[in-house]
C-alpha positions in Angstrom: -4.8 15.5 -10.1 -7.7 13.4 -10.3 -7.4 10.1 -8.3 -10.0 6.8 -8.2 -10.2 4.9 -4.8 -12.3 2.6 -2.6 -11.9 2.5 1.0 -13.0 1.9 4.3 -16.3 3.5 5.2 -16.3 6.0 7.7 -19.8 5.0 9.1 -19.6 1.6 9.1 -15.9 1.1 9.5 -16.2 -1.7 6.8 -14.5 -1.4 3.5 -16.5 0.0 1.0 -16.0 -1.6 -2.9 -17.8 1.5 -4.2 -15.2 3.5 -6.2 -15.2 7.4 -5.9 -13.3 9.9 -8.2 -12.2 12.7 -6.7 -9.1 15.0 -6.0 -6.2 14.0 -4.2 -7.1 16.4 -1.4 -10.8 14.7 -0.8 -8.7 11.1 -0.5 -6.0 12.9 1.8 -9.1 14.0 3.7 -10.8 10.3 3.7 -7.5 8.9 5.1 -6.9 11.4 7.7 -10.5 11.1 8.7 -10.2 7.2 9.0 -7.1 7.8 11.1 -8.6 10.0 13.5 -11.9 8.4 13.5 -11.0 4.7 13.7 -7.3 4.7 14.3 -6.8 2.4 10.9 -8.5 1.7 7.5 -8.1 0.3 4.1 -7.7 2.1 1.0 -7.1 1.2 -3.1 -5.9 3.8 -5.0 -5.6 4.2 -8.7 -5.0 6.3 -11.4 -8.3 7.4 -13.6 -6.5 6.2 -16.7 -6.6 2.4 -15.9 -7.5 -0.4 -13.4 -3.8 -1.4 -13.0 -1.6 -0.5 -11.6 -3.1 0.2 -8.0 -2.1 0.5 -4.9 -3.7 -0.9 -1.8 -2.8 0.9 1.5 -3.7 -0.8 4.6 -2.9 1.0 8.2 -3.5 1.0 12.3 -2.0 4.0 14.1 1.2 4.9 12.4 2.2 1.6 10.5 1.1 1.2 7.0 1.8 -1.7 4.5 1.4 -0.7 0.8 0.5 -3.6 -2.2 1.4 -3.1 -5.4 -0.9 -4.5 -7.9 0.9 -4.5 -11.2 -0.1 -4.6 -14.9 1.0 -8.1 -15.5 -1.2 -9.4 -12.7 1.5 -9.4 -10.2 1.1 -8.5 -6.3 4.2 -7.3 -4.8 4.7 -5.6 -0.8 6.7 -2.3 -0.4 9.7 -2.7 1.4 10.0 -1.0 4.9 11.5 2.0 6.3 12.8 0.8 9.5 10.0 2.7 11.2 9.3 -0.6 13.3 11.7 -2.5 15.2 13.4 -5.1 13.0 12.2 -8.3 15.2 8.7 -6.6 15.8 5.5 -7.3 13.8 2.8 -4.8 13.0 -1.0 -5.3 12.5 -3.0 -3.4 9.4 -6.4 -3.8 8.3 -6.4 -5.5 5.1 -10.3 -5.0 3.4 -11.8 -5.5 7.0 -9.5 -8.0 9.0 -6.3 -7.4 11.1 -3.3 -8.7 9.6 0.3 -8.9 11.3 3.4 -8.2 9.1 7.1 -8.5 9.7 8.9 -5.0 10.0 10.8 -5.2 6.9 7.3 -4.3 5.1 6.1 -2.0 7.6 6.0 1.8 6.7 5.3 4.8 8.8 2.0 6.4 7.6 3.8 9.7 6.6 6.3 7.6 4.2 3.4 5.7 2.9 1.4 8.5 2.0 4.4 9.9 0.0 4.8 6.8 -2.1 1.0 7.0 -2.6 1.0 10.6 -3.4 4.1 10.0 -5.9 2.3 6.9 -7.8 -1.0 9.4 -8.4 1.0 12.0 -9.5 3.6 10.2 -11.8 1.7 6.8 -12.5 4.7 4.7 -11.3 5.3 3.2 -7.8 8.7 3.8 -7.6 11.9 1.6 -8.3 11.0 -2.2 -8.7 14.0 -2.5 -5.9 11.6 -1.3 -3.6 9.1 -3.7 -4.0 9.1 -7.8 -2.6 7.1 -9.2 -5.1 4.8 -12.3 -3.7 
């Protein structure tokens, strides 16, 4: 399955809006390299059949936050998976800046990748009830 994505560059640590067309394994390898090399990163992911919807994955360490940009122009945050303590805040990279998010939208990196992978395969981001519309 092919995917279109733009991500934090390994060489600079800055987000590059240059889209890449690749297979899912190349995307996964890039995310893994970001985690190992920089410990954080930001990736925008869409299917090759349209500009919307797309997912934006921001992460630092073992925590991630997913934004959904949908066909109607709306933006939502994926509900968290209890990977962070209820009173905790997690910081993740959005483009080139660290932002703090509450635990109710914090995901483990493994769970976030599962959601991204399902989105690439099916074209749907899961159930609407799993997302908080902004």
